[in-house]
C-alpha positions in Angstrom: 0.1 0.3 0.0 1.0 3.7 -1.1 0.4 5.7 1.8 0.6 9.9 1.0 -0.5 12.5 3.1 -1.9 15.7 1.1 -3.4 18.8 2.3 -7.3 18.6 2.3 -9.2 20.1 -0.3 -12.4 20.2 -1.3 -13.3 16.8 -2.3 -11.3 15.4 0.8 -13.1 17.8 3.1 -16.5 15.7 1.3 -14.9 12.3 2.3 -13.7 13.9 5.7 -17.4 15.1 6.3 -18.5 11.2 5.4 -16.2 9.9 7.7 -16.8 12.1 10.7 -20.5 10.5 10.9 -19.2 7.4 10.8 -16.3 7.9 14.1 -18.3 10.9 15.9 -21.7 11.0 17.6 -20.9 15.5 16.8 -19.8 14.8 13.3 -18.3 18.2 11.5 -19.8 19.6 8.4 -18.6 19.1 4.8 -18.7 23.4 5.2 -16.4 23.1 8.1 -14.0 20.9 7.4 -13.9 22.8 4.0 -13.4 26.1 5.7 -10.7 24.6 7.5 -9.1 23.2 4.9 -8.4 27.2 3.4 -7.7 28.2 7.0 -4.2 29.6 7.4 -4.1 29.2 11.2 -4.9 25.7 10.4 -3.5 22.8 9.3 -6.0 19.5 7.5 -4.3 16.5 6.2 -5.7 13.6 4.3 -4.1 10.1 3.7 -4.6 8.3 0.5 -3.9 4.5 0.5 -3.2 3.6 -3.3 -5.1 6.6 -4.1 -7.9 6.0 -1.4 -9.6 8.7 1.3 -8.2 6.2 4.2 -8.8 9.7 7.2 -7.4 12.4 7.8 -6.3 14.8 10.8 -6.8 18.3 12.0 -4.9 20.9 14.1 -5.7 24.5 15.0 -2.8 26.8 15.6 -2.9 29.5 17.9 0.6 31.4 19.0 2.8 28.4 19.5 -0.3 25.4 20.2 -1.0 22.7 17.5 -4.4 21.9 19.0 -5.3 18.9 17.2 -9.3 18.5 16.7 -9.7 15.4 14.9 -8.2 12.3 14.1 -10.3 9.3 12.1 -9.3 6.8 9.4 -11.6 4.7 7.2 -12.3 1.4 9.3 -10.9 -0.5 6.5 -7.4 1.2 7.1 -7.0 1.3 10.7 -3.8 -0.6 12.4 -1.9 -0.4 8.7 -0.4 2.5 9.9 -2.4 5.4 8.9 -2.5 7.1 12.2 0.8 7.3 12.9 1.6 8.6 9.4 -1.0 11.4 9.7 -0.3 12.7 13.4 3.9 12.0 12.4 2.7 14.5 9.3 1.0 16.6 11.8 3.7 16.5 13.9 5.8 17.7 11.0 3.5 20.8 10.1 3.9 22.0 13.6 7.5 22.2 13.6 7.8 23.8 10.0 5.0 26.0 11.8 7.3 26.8 14.6 4.9 25.8 17.0 6.6 25.4 20.8 3.8 21.6 21.8 0.8 20.7 21.0 -1.9 19.0 22.5 -5.3 16.7 21.9 -7.6 15.5 23.7 -8.9 11.8 23.6 -11.9 9.5 24.7 -10.6 7.6 28.3 -12.3 4.6 26.5 -10.3 5.2 23.2 -7.2 2.5 23.8 -5.8 1.7 21.1 -5.4 6.3 20.2 -4.0 6.5 23.4 -1.7 3.7 22.7 -1.1 5.5 19.5 -0.1 8.6 20.9 2.2 7.7 23.4 4.3 5.1 21.3 4.8 9.0 19.7 6.1 10.4 23.0 3.2 12.3 23.7 2.3 12.4 27.4 -1.1 12.3 29.5 -1.1 15.4 31.7 -4.8 15.9 32.8 -8.1 14.3 33.2 -11.4 16.6 31.4 -14.3 15.2 33.5 -17.2 14.4 31.4 -15.8 16.4 28.4 -17.6 14.1 25.9 -21.1 13.4 25.1 -23.1 10.4 23.6 -21.8 9.0 25.5 -20.9 11.2 28.5 -17.6 10.3 29.0 -13.8 11.5 30.8 -10.9 12.9 28.2 -7.8 12.4 28.4 -5.7 15.5 28.2 -2.3 14.9 26.3 0.7 16.9 25.0 3.6 17.1 22.8 6.5 19.2 23.5 8.8 20.2 19.4 11.8 19.9 19.6 
């Protein structure tokens, strides 16, 4: 499988919006994703596996911080390194923008994502009680220092 990480476009924003409805109880709209793809203070990247949309990761940038807002991988492409490649690309994007650190929240029950982040050097630094809805669940807060 040839994996390519590319900036989000209007076409891939549509694919990402469809994936959002599959993965998240409160999905982002195609319009919101398309707007973020054109936002100079954001980095929204897509993974293409042999030219097929396989997932995306979005990061908002404020001052010297990058906030990962969503990471989603098409179910048939999970556990194949797509999420890892997207996160590595966002770390590279943060570094090239001169950011100092990155943060993200992850559901307490999402052990696969936690394992991925921790294996990449993210540190769990806190808990946001009842952060998520549908179902109500705590979020673990992670950070990553850019070197």
